[in-house]
C-alpha atoms as one frame of an Amber mdcrd trajectory, in Angstrom:
protein
   0.000   0.000   0.000   1.049   3.521  -0.651   1.547   6.047   2.127  -1.298
   8.203   0.831  -3.691   5.263   0.893  -2.755   4.414   4.483  -3.253   8.039
   5.573  -6.628   8.170   3.846  -7.637   4.894   5.486  -6.648   6.109   8.962
  -8.359   9.457   8.370 -11.572   7.718   7.332 -11.355   5.322  10.260 -10.794
   8.204  12.678 -13.767  10.089  11.247 -15.961   6.996  11.563 -14.884   6.289
  15.153 -15.355   9.944  16.095 -18.869  10.011  14.679 -19.772   6.696  16.316
 -18.279   7.930  19.599 -20.389  11.088  19.563 -23.522   9.055  18.841 -22.690
   6.635  21.677 -21.860   9.442  24.123 -25.123  11.275  23.469 -27.414   8.236
  23.504 -30.187   7.831  26.085 -28.449   4.801  27.627 -25.234   6.758  28.079
 -27.197   9.644  29.612 -28.755   7.286  32.171 -25.279   5.998  32.985 -24.000
   9.556  33.468 -26.912  10.339  35.785 -26.275   7.236  37.908 -22.557   7.972
  38.083 -23.262  11.568  39.146 -25.708  10.378  41.809 -23.113   7.982  43.207
 -20.556  10.775  43.266 -22.957  13.031  45.146 -23.679  10.290  47.695 -19.945
   9.734  48.193 -19.419  13.477  48.647 -22.190  13.598  51.264 -20.687  10.689
  53.187 -17.243  12.291  53.052 -18.586  15.600  54.344 -20.380  13.756  57.143
 -17.154  12.001  58.150 -15.242  15.288  58.123 -17.879  16.971  60.315 -17.730
  14.090  62.810 -13.929  14.290  62.897 -14.064  18.062  63.488 -16.542  17.599
  66.321 -14.334  14.925  67.894 -11.306  17.200  67.566 -13.177  20.075  69.204
 -14.213  17.798  72.100 -10.641  16.594  72.612  -9.307  20.135  72.435 -11.865
  21.383  74.963 -11.084  18.529  77.343  -7.341  19.139  76.997  -7.825  22.850
  77.671  -9.872  22.030  80.759  -7.220  19.617  82.028  -4.435  22.084  81.310
  -6.325  24.794  83.182  -7.042  22.592  86.180  -3.432  21.374  86.351  -2.076
  24.907  86.447  -4.638  25.898  89.061  -3.931  22.875  91.274  -0.325  23.809
  92.262  -1.404  27.340  93.155  -4.084  26.107  95.568  -1.710  23.628  97.184
   0.935  26.352  97.586  -1.573  28.614  99.384  -2.363  25.981 101.986
């Protein structure tokens, strides 16, 4: 085969695959698949945000408890020194 024939063949094949790909990507079945994939992504995002909020709340609780303990430990030596 000549080079020109091979280039023409690949160009035609690329055009055909591109057209078929656009038809497949815009079909009703593909659209339903996109919708389901988007819904799954949104569910995953919601779960992730929920986990992050729980972790932040746990961190805030730990921080508050540590602050309380740190405050009571510094106050304890002062009261024992006054006695």
